[in-house]
C-alpha positions in Angstrom: -0.1 -0.1 0.0 1.4 3.4 -0.8 2.0 5.9 2.0 -0.3 8.4 0.9 -3.4 5.8 1.1 -2.8 5.3 4.7 -4.2 8.4 5.8 -7.6 8.0 3.7 -10.8 7.5 5.5 -11.3 4.0 4.1 -7.9 2.8 5.7 -8.4 4.4 8.9 -11.8 3.3 9.2 -10.6 -0.4 8.5 -7.8 -0.1 11.3 -10.5 1.5 13.5 -12.7 -1.6 12.8 -10.0 -4.0 13.2 -9.3 -2.4 16.7 -12.9 -2.6 17.8 -13.1 -6.3 16.3 -10.1 -7.6 18.4 -11.4 -5.7 21.5 -14.5 -7.9 21.2 -12.6 -11.0 20.9 -12.0 -12.5 24.5 -9.1 -14.6 23.3 -7.7 -12.5 20.6 -4.5 -10.5 20.6 -4.0 -10.1 16.9 -5.9 -9.6 13.8 -4.8 -9.2 10.2 -6.7 -7.4 7.5 -7.5 -10.5 5.2 -9.5 -11.9 8.4 -11.9 -9.3 7.9 -12.2 -9.3 4.3 -9.6 -6.6 3.3 -6.9 -8.0 1.0 -4.2 -5.4 2.5 -0.8 -6.0 4.2 -2.1 -4.8 7.5 -2.0 -6.4 10.9 -2.5 -5.3 14.5 -1.3 -6.7 17.9 -2.8 -5.9 21.3 -0.5 -4.6 24.0 -1.8 -7.6 25.9 0.7 -9.6 24.2 3.5 -7.6 26.0 1.5 -8.1 29.3 1.5 -11.9 28.5 5.4 -11.9 28.1 6.0 -9.7 31.4 3.5 -11.9 33.5 5.3 -15.1 32.1 8.7 -13.7 33.0 7.4 -12.8 36.5 5.8 -16.1 37.0 9.2 -17.9 35.7 11.3 -15.8 38.1 8.9 -16.5 41.2 8.9 -20.2 40.1 12.8 -20.2 40.1 13.1 -18.1 43.4 10.5 -20.6 45.4 12.2 -23.7 43.4 8.6 -24.8 42.5 8.0 -26.4 39.1 5.9 -24.0 36.8 2.7 -26.5 37.0 2.7 -26.0 41.0 3.1 -22.1 41.1 -0.1 -20.6 42.1 -0.3 -16.8 41.9 -2.1 -15.0 44.8 -3.7 -12.6 42.5 -4.7 -12.4 39.0 -1.6 -11.3 37.2 -3.4 -8.5 35.3 -7.2 -7.7 34.5 -8.7 -7.2 31.3 -8.7 -3.5 30.2 -8.7 -1.4 27.2 -5.6 -2.4 25.5 -3.6 -0.3 22.9 -2.8 -1.8 19.5 0.1 -1.7 17.5 -0.6 -1.4 13.8 1.7 -2.8 11.3 1.4 -1.6 7.6 3.4 -3.1 4.7 5.3 -5.2 7.1 8.7 -6.5 6.1 10.7 -9.1 8.4 14.2 -7.9 8.7 15.6 -10.6 11.2 14.5 -13.9 12.5 16.4 -15.9 15.4 17.6 -19.2 14.4 16.2 -20.4 17.5 12.5 -21.8 17.4 10.1 -22.7 20.1 7.1 -24.9 20.1 3.9 -23.0 21.7 0.3 -23.3 21.8 -1.7 -21.1 19.2 -5.1 -20.7 18.2 -6.8 -18.3 15.8 -10.1 -16.3 15.7 -10.4 -17.6 12.1 -10.4 -21.2 13.4 -12.5 -20.8 16.5 -12.4 -23.6 19.2 -9.2 -25.2 17.8 -5.5 -24.9 19.0 -2.2 -26.7 18.3 1.6 -26.6 18.7 3.2 -24.5 16.2 7.2 -24.2 15.9 8.1 -20.1 15.5 11.2 -18.3 15.7 11.7 -17.0 19.4 12.5 -13.6 18.1 11.9 -11.2 15.3 12.5 -7.8 13.9 9.9 -6.3 11.4 10.1 -3.0 9.7 6.6 -1.5 8.9 4.5 1.8 8.7 2.2 2.8 11.5 -1.6 4.2 11.1 0.1 7.5 10.5 2.3 6.5 7.7 5.4 6.5 9.6 8.3 4.1 9.1 9.3 2.1 12.3 11.1 -1.0 13.4 10.0 -3.2 15.9 11.8 -6.1 17.5 9.9 -8.7 19.7 10.6 -12.2 21.3 8.6 -14.9 23.0 4.9 -14.5 22.9 4.8 -11.0 21.1 7.1 -12.5 18.5 4.9 -15.5 18.0 2.1 -13.4 17.4 3.6 -11.1 15.0 4.5 -14.2 12.8 1.0 -15.7 13.2 -0.4 -12.4 11.7 2.4 -12.1 9.2 1.4 -15.6 8.0 -2.3 -14.3 7.4 -0.8 -11.7 5.2 0.6 -14.8 2.9 -2.9 -16.5 3.3 -1.2 -19.2 5.7 -3.3 -20.3 8.6 -1.9 -21.8 11.8 -3.6 -25.0 11.0 -1.3 -25.2 8.0 1.7 -25.4 10.3 0.3 -26.9 13.5 1.0 -30.3 15.2 -2.1 -32.2 16.2 -5.1 -29.8 16.0 -7.0 -30.2 19.2 -10.2 -28.8 20.2 -10.9 -26.7 23.2 
């Protein structure tokens, strides 16, 4: 998409609609334009993905400090409460760097409700893109946020997680 098209009312409305759609999906942290019928190279990621990474690190640190296996750790409080999340917009994203190291992790998708499975993804990624104002930026991510970015990038190429998953399971 050309930079001058980003500020058009149509594209701004699409981005707004994508944010509302993702906000209304209780299990969603990312959404790509093709998922809402727009054949454009746009995806969004909720800042909830960052929070999931942060909480995961805190839980791992607590488990390490108490010497408890992760499955035995019982946080006293809910690590974070659902709130109105901010959304990161990626337009015309280009992958600049991927880590060699990969990790399997559970994934699901708003386009394939009720199903999930393990998908191998790079642990780190760096992407160059335009934001909703048409400004170029570079974003690096690791862990869950990196997984979400790769999942959404796949949507832009017409690939669903079920094309990469091991053993699709039902929720």
